LUMTOR-448009 format. One record per residue (C-alpha): residue number from 1; residue in three letters; chain; z, x, y. Coordinates in steps of 0.02 Angstrom, whole numbers. Example, Ala and Ser with C-alpha at 12.3 -4.5 7.8 and 13.67 -1.06 7.14 Angstrom:
BEGIN
   roti   gudren   paro       c3       c1       c2
      1      Ala      A      390      615     -225
      2      Ser      A      357      684      -53
//
This chain:
BEGIN
   roti   gudren   paro       c3       c1       c2
      1      Met      A     -213     -436       44
      2      Ser      A     -257     -275      134
      3      Ala      A     -426     -345      185
      4      Val      A     -344     -491      267
      5      Ala      A     -214     -382      352
      6      Asp      A     -351     -270      426
      7      Ala      A     -443     -417      485
      8      Val      A     -281     -473      585
      9      Leu      A     -263     -294      642
     10      Tyr      A     -437     -277      717
     11      Glu      A     -467     -464      769
     12      Gly      A     -537     -451      939
     13      Tyr      A     -538     -259      945
     14      Leu      A     -719     -263     1004
     15      Leu      A     -825     -424     1017
     16      Tyr      A    -1012     -456     1003
     17      Pro      A    -1120     -389     1089
     18      Tyr      A    -1001     -237     1065
     19      Arg      A    -1050     -156     1226
     20      Arg      A     -927      -90     1362
     21      Ser      A    -1023     -177     1498
     22      Ser      A     -989     -348     1411
     23      Ala      A     -871     -455     1514
     24      Lys      A     -777     -505     1352
     25      Asn      A     -743     -322     1310
     26      Arg      A     -663     -289     1476
     27      Val      A     -511     -400     1437
     28      Arg      A     -461     -348     1263
     29      Trp      A     -303     -353     1149
     30      Gln      A     -258     -537     1147
     31      Phe      A     -159     -556      986
     32      Gly      A       14     -486      940
     33      Val      A       32     -382     1097
     34      Leu      A      211     -315     1119
     35      Pro      A      223     -232     1291
     36      Pro      A      385     -164     1359
     37      Arg      A      522     -291     1393
     38      Asp      A      543     -251     1577
     39      Trp      A      360     -284     1613
     40      Val      A      357     -448     1506
     41      Glu      A      512     -515     1592
     42      Ala      A      451     -479     1766
     43      Asp      A      378     -658     1746
     44      Gly      A      542     -726     1679
     45      Pro      A      651     -703     1528
     46      Val      A      597     -742     1351
     47      Thr      A      698     -882     1278
     48      Glu      A      679     -983     1119
     49      Gly      A      515     -904     1077
     50      Ile      A      435     -942     1242
     51      Ser      A      375     -810     1364
     52      Gly      A      333     -832     1550
     53      Ser      A      201     -699     1513
     54      Ala      A       57     -720     1395
     55      Asp      A      135     -578     1290
     56      Ser      A      306     -553     1218
     57      Trp      A      407     -395     1193
     58      Tyr      A      463     -437     1013
     59      Gln      A      415     -535      855
     60      Arg      A      539     -617      747
     61      Thr      A      510     -667      561
     62      Glu      A      626     -776      463
     63      Cys      A      592     -830      283
     64      Leu      A      675     -882      121
     65      Val      A      670     -762      -33
     66      Arg      A      733     -787     -208
     67      Ala      A      808     -628     -279
     68      Glu      A      847     -582     -458
     69      Gly      A      970     -447     -504
     70      Pro      A     1081     -325     -413
     71      Asp      A      938     -201     -375
     72      Ala      A      831     -319     -263
     73      Ala      A      762     -228     -112
     74      Leu      A      658     -284       31
     75      Arg      A      503     -182       86
     76      Val      A      444     -200      262
     77      Arg      A      271     -135      324
     78      Val      A      247     -136      513
     79      Arg      A       68     -124      570
     80      Tyr      A      -13     -110      746
     81      Leu      A     -135      -21      849
     82      Gln      A      -92      106      978
     83      Met      A     -211      114     1123
     84      Gln      A     -302      277     1144
     85      Arg      A     -398      324     1302
     86      Lys      A     -568      409     1269
     87      Gln      A     -608      504     1424
     88      Val      A     -777      587     1436
     89      Glu      A     -775      749     1548
     90      Ala      A     -928      840     1608
     91      Ala      A     -928     1030     1622
     92      Asp      A     -911     1077     1802
     93      Gly      A     -952     1259     1815
     94      Asp      A     -813     1378     1845
     95      Ser      A     -691     1232     1893
     96      Gly      A     -683     1172     1714
     97      His      A     -711      990     1687
     98      Arg      A     -718      827     1782
     99      Pro      A     -697      650     1716
    100      Val      A     -850      536     1710
    101      Glu      A     -892      366     1649
    102      Ser      A    -1041      424     1546
    103      Leu      A    -1128      584     1499
    104      Leu      A    -1296      625     1424
    105      Thr      A    -1273      744     1275
    106      Ala      A    -1390      883     1228
    107      Asp      A    -1470      779     1080
    108      Gly      A    -1520      638     1202
    109      Gly      A    -1372      527     1155
    110      Val      A    -1243      455     1273
    111      Gln      A    -1048      465     1276
    112      Leu      A     -953      331     1366
    113      Ser      A     -773      329     1422
    114      Phe      A     -684      186     1339
    115      Asp      A     -510      129     1266
    116      Glu      A     -504      153     1080
    117      Ala      A     -356      117      964
    118      Val      A     -275      209      823
    119      Pro      A     -187      109      675
    120      Gln      A      -11      143      650
    121      Glu      A       87       91      498
    122      Val      A      273      111      458
    123      Asp      A      354       75      280
    124      Leu      A      535       32      270
    125      Val      A      639      -11      112
    126      Trp      A      814      -90      119
    127      Pro      A      920     -145      -29
    128      Leu      A      963     -327      -18
    129      Ala      A     1141     -285      -36
    130      Asp      A     1135     -180      127
    131      Leu      A     1053     -322      221
    132      Leu      A     1190     -442      172
    133      Arg      A     1323     -316      240
    134      Gly      A     1241     -310      414
    135      Val      A     1090     -276      513
    136      Cys      A      984     -125      466
    137      Thr      A      879      -34      599
    138      Ala      A      736       89      590
    139      Pro      A      621      165      728
    140      Thr      A      442      105      714
    141      Gly      A      361      182      870
    142      Ala      A      222      313      883
    143      Pro      A      222      476      975
    144      Ala      A      110      526     1117
    145      Ala      A      -43      634     1075
    146      Arg      A     -188      726     1155
    147      Glu      A     -344      780     1061
    148      Thr      A     -498      868     1129
    149      Glu      A     -670      869     1060
    150      Glu      A     -799      990     1132
    151      Leu      A     -981      928     1146
    152      Ser      A    -1128     1036     1096
    153      Lys      A    -1209     1160     1209
    154      Gly      A    -1067     1153     1331
    155      Ala      A    -1115      989     1409
    156      Gly      A     -934      934     1424
    157      Arg      A     -790      869     1311
    158      Ile      A     -703      706     1256
    159      Val      A     -520      699     1287
    160      Arg      A     -417      569     1191
    161      Thr      A     -240      534     1247
    162      Arg      A     -111      417     1181
    163      Glu      A       52      378     1271
    164      Ala      A      215      359     1168
    165      Val      A      252      185     1097
    166      Arg      A      442      155     1077
    167      Ala      A      487       19      956
    168      Arg      A      615      -25      822
    169      Thr      A      629     -148      674
    170      Thr      A      784     -235      620
    171      Ala      A      821     -331      467
    172      Gly      A      964     -434      401
    173      Ala      A     1004     -569      266
    174      Glu      A     1118     -711      232
    175      Gln      A     1150     -802       62
    176      Leu      A     1115     -985       64
    177      Ala      A     1144    -1019     -118
    178      Asp      A     1151     -932     -289
    179      Gly      A      986     -819     -291
    180      Leu      A      926     -889     -122
    181      Tyr      A      932     -794       38
    182      Arg      A      868     -807      221
    183      Val      A      791     -642      282
    184      Cys      A      761     -601      464
    185      Val      A      647     -458      517
    186      Arg      A      627     -417      703
    187      Thr      A      513     -290      787
    188      Glu      A      530     -254      972
    189      Asn      A      462     -133     1101
    190      Thr      A      607      -32     1165
    191      Gly      A      512       66     1298
    192      Arg      A      498       46     1479
    193      Ser      A      337       12     1576
    194      Pro      A      275      149     1699
    195      Glu      A      280       14     1836
    196      Thr      A      364     -157     1824
    197      Gly      A      241     -286     1879
    198      Gly      A       93     -167     1855
    199      Ala      A      -74     -205     1790
    200      Arg      A      -88     -260     1610
    201      Gly      A     -219     -129     1566
    202      Glu      A      -99        7     1609
    203      Val      A       59      -61     1519
    204      Leu      A      -46      -87     1357
    205      Arg      A      -40       98     1335
    206      His      A      145       79     1301
    207      Ala      A      124      -78     1191
    208      Leu      A      107     -119     1007
    209      Leu      A      -60     -204      990
    210      Ala      A     -108     -337      852
    211      Ala      A       68     -305      783
    212      His      A      108     -398      613
    213      Thr      A      218     -370      465
    214      Leu      A      202     -371      279
    215      Leu      A      346     -411      180
    216      Gly      A      367     -372       -8
    217      Gly      A      509     -311     -122
    218      Thr      A      583     -272     -290
    219      Asp      A      646     -424     -385
    220      Leu      A      604     -536     -237
    221      Glu      A      496     -691     -219
    222      Phe      A      455     -764      -48
    223      Val      A      456     -959      -23
    224      Ser      A      313    -1040       74
    225      Leu      A      363    -1099      247
    226      Ile      A      204    -1215      252
    227      Asp      A      227    -1304       86
    228      Pro      A      400    -1266       15
    229      Pro      A      470    -1337     -147
    230      Glu      A      553    -1512     -111
    231      Ala      A      724    -1438     -141
    232      Leu      A      705    -1305      -11
    233      Arg      A      626    -1405      135
    234      Ala      A      792    -1414      234
    235      Pro      A      834    -1232      230
    236      Thr      A      650    -1190      265
    237      Arg      A      656    -1291      423
    238      Gly      A      806    -1185      477
    239      Cys      A      697    -1030      485
    240      Arg      A      659     -979      669
    241      Asn      A      504     -884      693
    242      Ala      A      447     -817      864
    243      Phe      A      270     -758      907
    244      Thr      A      225     -747      733
    245      Phe      A      174     -858      582
    246      Pro      A      227     -806      409
    247      Val      A      123     -859      266
    248      Leu      A      111     -815       75
    249      Gly      A      -10     -676       43
    250      Gly      A     -114     -625     -112
    251      Pro      A     -221     -744     -222
    252      Ala      A     -146     -918     -243
    253      Pro      A      -66     -933     -416
    254      Glu      A     -120    -1062     -539
    255      Thr      A       21    -1180     -572
    256      Asp      A       56    -1341     -661
    257      Gly      A      134    -1420     -500
    258      Ala      A      309    -1348     -524
    259      Asp      A      413    -1284     -373
    260      Asp      A      376    -1110     -420
    261      Gly      A      192    -1135     -361
    262      Cys      A      257    -1124     -182
    263      Thr      A      318     -945     -198
    264      Gly      A      230     -775     -190
    265      Pro      A      267     -591     -205
    266      Val      A      200     -549      -26
    267      Leu      A      229     -624      149
    268      Leu      A      113     -584      292
    269      Ser      A      187     -627      461
    270      Ser      A       37     -635      579
    271      Pro      A       15     -671      763
    272      Ile      A     -137     -778      710
    273      Ile      A     -102     -944      621
    274      Leu      A     -164     -931      441
    275      Pro      A     -145    -1037      282
    276      Asp      A      -47     -978      134
    277      His      A     -148     -859       27
    278      Pro      A     -285     -819      155
    279      Gln      A     -438     -730       95
    280      Val      A     -586     -641      169
    281      Ala      A     -749     -726      111
    282      Pro      A     -810     -624      -33
    283      Glu      A     -988     -636       37
    284      Ser      A     -940     -544      196
    285      Pro      A    -1009     -370      194
    286      Gly      A     -888     -295      321
    287      Asp      A     -781     -326      474
    288      Leu      A     -866     -392      638
    289      His      A     -696     -399      727
    290      Asp      A     -708     -588      748
    291      Ala      A     -642     -660      583
    292      Ala      A     -646     -837      651
    293      Glu      A     -831     -827      678
    294      Ile      A     -975     -854      546
    295      Asp      A    -1038     -686      484
    296      Glu      A    -1217     -745      473
    297      Ile      A    -1215     -799      657
    298      Leu      A    -1150     -636      718
    299      Thr      A    -1261     -537      604
    300      Leu      A    -1416     -630      673
    301      Arg      A    -1362     -600      856
    302      Thr      A    -1335     -421      818
    303      Met      A    -1503     -403      746
    304      Leu      A    -1579     -470      910
    305      Leu      A    -1502     -343     1015
    306      Thr      A    -1628     -239     1112
    307      Asp      A    -1641      -53     1076
    308      Glu      A    -1555      -18     1245
    309      Glu      A    -1408     -135     1206
    310      Lys      A    -1390      -53     1033
    311      Ala      A    -1383      119     1111
    312      Glu      A    -1245       63     1229
    313      Ala      A    -1148      -20     1087
    314      Arg      A    -1165      136      987
    315      Ala      A    -1099      250     1131
    316      Thr      A     -951      124     1165
    317      Asp      A     -860      143     1006
    318      Pro      A     -880      216      828
    319      Arg      A     -830       49      748
    320      Ala      A     -973      -32      849
    321      Ala      A    -1086       97      787
    322      Arg      A    -1046       63      603
    323      Ile      A    -1074     -126      630
    324      Leu      A    -1248      -86      700
    325      Asp      A    -1282       30      551
    326      Arg      A    -1227     -100      424
    327      Val      A    -1332     -240      503
    328      Asp      A    -1487     -127      527
    329      Thr      A    -1486      -78      345
    330      Met      A    -1421     -235      266
    331      Pro      A    -1518     -283      104
    332      Gln      A    -1604     -455      105
    333      Glu      A    -1501     -513      -41
    334      Val      A    -1337     -473       49
    335      Phe      A    -1397     -564      202
    336      Ser      A    -1446     -715      101
    337      Arg      A    -1270     -737       33
    338      Leu      A    -1209     -760      213
    339      His      A    -1308     -923      222
    340      Gly      A    -1171    -1024      129
    341      Ala      A    -1073    -1041      -32
    342      Ile      A    -1004    -1181     -133
    343      Arg      A     -820    -1153     -167
    344      Ser      A     -783    -1307     -280
    345      Leu      A     -871    -1452     -343
    346      Ser      A     -794    -1636     -358
    347      Pro      A     -814    -1707     -531
    348      Val      A     -940    -1851     -549
    349      Ser      A     -877    -2009     -631
    350      Pro      A     -966    -2047     -792
    351      Val      A    -1075    -2196     -804
    352      Thr      A    -1049    -2307     -954
    353      Pro      A    -1216    -2345    -1044
    354      Gly      A    -1280    -2518     -992
    355      Glu      A    -1189    -2525     -830
    356      Pro      A    -1292    -2526     -676
    357      Ser      A    -1266    -2375     -557
    358      Pro      A    -1172    -2404     -394
    359      Pro      A    -1296    -2434     -245
    360      Ala      A    -1329    -2285     -143
    361      Glu      A    -1303    -2286       41
    362      Val      A    -1473    -2304      126
    363      Pro      A    -1489    -2236      308
    364      Asp      A    -1566    -2344      444
    365      Pro      A    -1755    -2330      426
    366      Ala      A    -1771    -2289      614
    367      Gly      A    -1648    -2142      581
    368      Ala      A    -1548    -2204      728
    369      Arg      A    -1387    -2263      633
    370      Pro      A    -1292    -2186      491
    371      Ala      A    -1269    -2277      327
    372      Trp      A    -1090    -2337      362
    373      Trp      A    -1141    -2421      531
    374      Gln      A    -1102    -2605      532
    375      Glu      A    -1182    -2705      674
    376      Gly      A    -1048    -2778      780
    377      Gly      A     -913    -2680      699
    378      Asp      A     -837    -2632      868
    379      Asp      A     -848    -2804      941
    380      Gly      A     -682    -2854     1019
    381      Leu      A     -617    -2675     1035
    382      Ser      A     -566    -2608     1209
    383      Pro      A     -487    -2436     1199
    384      Thr      A     -411    -2444     1372
    385      Thr      A     -322    -2609     1343
    386      Asp      A     -290    -2612     1156
    387      Thr      A     -113    -2575     1096
    388      Val      A      -34    -2523      931
    389      Leu      A      146    -2544      871
    390      Val      A      240    -2383      855
    391      Asp      A      426    -2400      793
    392      Gly      A      419    -2582      859
    393      Val      A      357    -2527     1035
    394      Glu      A      188    -2579     1098
    395      Val      A       90    -2417     1142
    396      Gly      A      -72    -2419     1240
    397      Gly      A     -157    -2352     1399
    398      Gly      A      -23    -2280     1517
    399      Ser      A      117    -2279     1391
    400      Pro      A      231    -2122     1397
    401      Val      A      256    -2037     1233
    402      Arg      A      334    -1879     1159
    403      Leu      A      218    -1784     1036
    404      Arg      A      272    -1757      861
    405      Pro      A      128    -1680      763
    406      Arg      A      136    -1679      573
    407      Lys      A      192    -1516      491
    408      Arg      A       50    -1517      372
    409      Gly      A     -134    -1565      410
    410      Ser      A     -117    -1554      601
    411      Asp      A     -240    -1462      703
    412      Ala      A     -167    -1285      741
    413      Gln      A     -180    -1320      930
    414      Asp      A      -78    -1483      910
    415      Met      A       70    -1383      836
    416      Phe      A       98    -1302     1010
    417      Leu      A      122    -1468     1089
    418      Glu      A      274    -1513      980
    419      Gly      A      403    -1601     1086
    420      Arg      A      295    -1614     1245
    421      Thr      A      281    -1775     1336
    422      Ala      A      112    -1854     1364
    423      Arg      A       30    -2012     1430
    424      Val      A      -87    -2122     1324
    425      Ser      A     -259    -2150     1397
    426      Ala      A     -338    -2251     1261
    427      Val      A     -322    -2320     1083
    428      Phe      A     -470    -2280      974
    429      His      A     -518    -2349      793
    430      Asp      A     -618    -2240      678
    431      Val      A     -747    -2305      554
    432      Asp      A     -627    -2270      410
    433      Gly      A     -496    -2397      483
    434      Ser      A     -374    -2265      557
    435      Thr      A     -311    -2266      729
    436      His      A     -291    -2124      855
    437      Leu      A     -210    -2115     1021
    438      Ala      A     -303    -2018     1156
    439      Val      A     -173    -1934     1267
    440      Thr      A     -153    -1810     1414
    441      Val      A       -7    -1690     1420
    442      Asp      A      106    -1721     1568
    443      Asp      A      128    -1542     1624
    444      Asp      A      -57    -1495     1610
    445      Pro      A     -115    -1454     1780
    446      Ala      A     -291    -1515     1728
    447      Ala      A     -227    -1682     1656
    448      Glu      A     -312    -1775     1793
    449      Leu      A     -479    -1691     1770
    450      His      A     -471    -1709     1580
    451      Gly      A     -438    -1896     1602
    452      Trp      A     -586    -1907     1724
    453      Tyr      A     -719    -1837     1608
    454      Gly      A     -635    -1899     1445
    455      Arg      A     -566    -1744     1362
    456      Phe      A     -409    -1788     1269
    457      His      A     -291    -1731     1134
    458      Tyr      A     -289    -1856      985
    459      Phe      A     -140    -1901      883
    460      Arg      A     -104    -2033      752
    461      Pro      A       22    -2172      799
    462      Asp      A      148    -2091      674
    463      Glu      A      138    -1925      771
    464      Val      A      206    -1998      933
    465      Glu      A      378    -2055      991
    466      Pro      A      369    -2199     1119
    467      Leu      A      466    -2171     1280
    468      Gly      A      450    -2342     1353
    469      Asp      A      300    -2451     1407
    470      Pro      A      272    -2485     1591
    471      Arg      A      134    -2611     1545
    472      Pro      A      200    -2718     1402
    473      Gln      A       71    -2860     1423
    474      Arg      A      -71    -2804     1323
    475      Arg      A     -180    -2867     1184
    476      Gln      A     -120    -2807     1012
    477      Ala      A     -254    -2715      918
    478      Thr      A     -296    -2775      745
//
């Protein structure tokens, strides 16, 4: 579980090509950023888990736990990065030192001024009995600090400074049934920004970065919010999470399909959407700070950096230097493992002796059509004029709908569109016989542009709620 939590902590910390001059490394810290409240609410107050800013000043985690015995206790680990300014200063004669963006060192290397980050971790333990009596609170911030490193032969020095991060974590619980409880853990930035409405880069020095929470306990078991037991689906829907996504941690247990298979001893509440029991691929030799990317691709790209680019990356950040060292010295057998792995195999149906084998699909000899292609299979279909019945209402091009994506199996981005209104642009039929509605979201400022070049969101008919049909006279699709 620690490897997954570390991947969340450093996701996006420094992206390929790992150089300070890269445009993508000039706008950093995108996940789990909790700046001071006054800075966030300069763009409007945060309500119902929605912020007028791209960031929020708090995270809220609610989950269900099963508890056994009177000594049950909740363990909370709050983790985040604290920004650290690395300022290179050149020796300036009798006047001391002056700040510079880069400095050649006596050994021929280079030191660059850059923003680093220091991991912070706070462990809290509360008896469940205390949480049931009222909300418990503890400070989870980090103090200011200043460290100086002298460079060899009096060339200058590196000054690393951290501003104080003020934060607190609160927790409470309520009993829902015998042995079943809802627990709420909330972490918030309690500091004030140096300048309300100031630049994001400056306020991040007072923010929690990549903030996430690990929950465990004594005599406690956490219920999955993604796939809860049937009997707990209703109370699970009552859990309200804001700016974080709780999932079961640790390895997936082997079960016989009983309800207990939807519980686990650890919960990871992450600002990044993950499945229950997430894992880092065992073939991965180390973090590349982009866990959503493919290690092989990033490794190949890193190998192709020029010597000058690698020198800048090494001078940018120690973590970048370690990535380059690992790539440059990676054994061939380790690199070969990155090319792919089979996680599972589907069983092959046995063939009864004497029975002919089923015919194999034969691709088109010209290579222009896949094996499932049927000549004329799309004859009579017209996406812009076809309709489908949804709750007894004809829905087709131009129909207004409300989006209701499925809780399971939906694209992660579709989940953010829950409850939004949209307009159907077309009805499409897949080769497997299923139907999808192409829609544009009403309050998307680029909706007209998306419609012009055919970029849509796609939902199944059972994932939309008809809001009426301004054009009822259409041809019903079959």
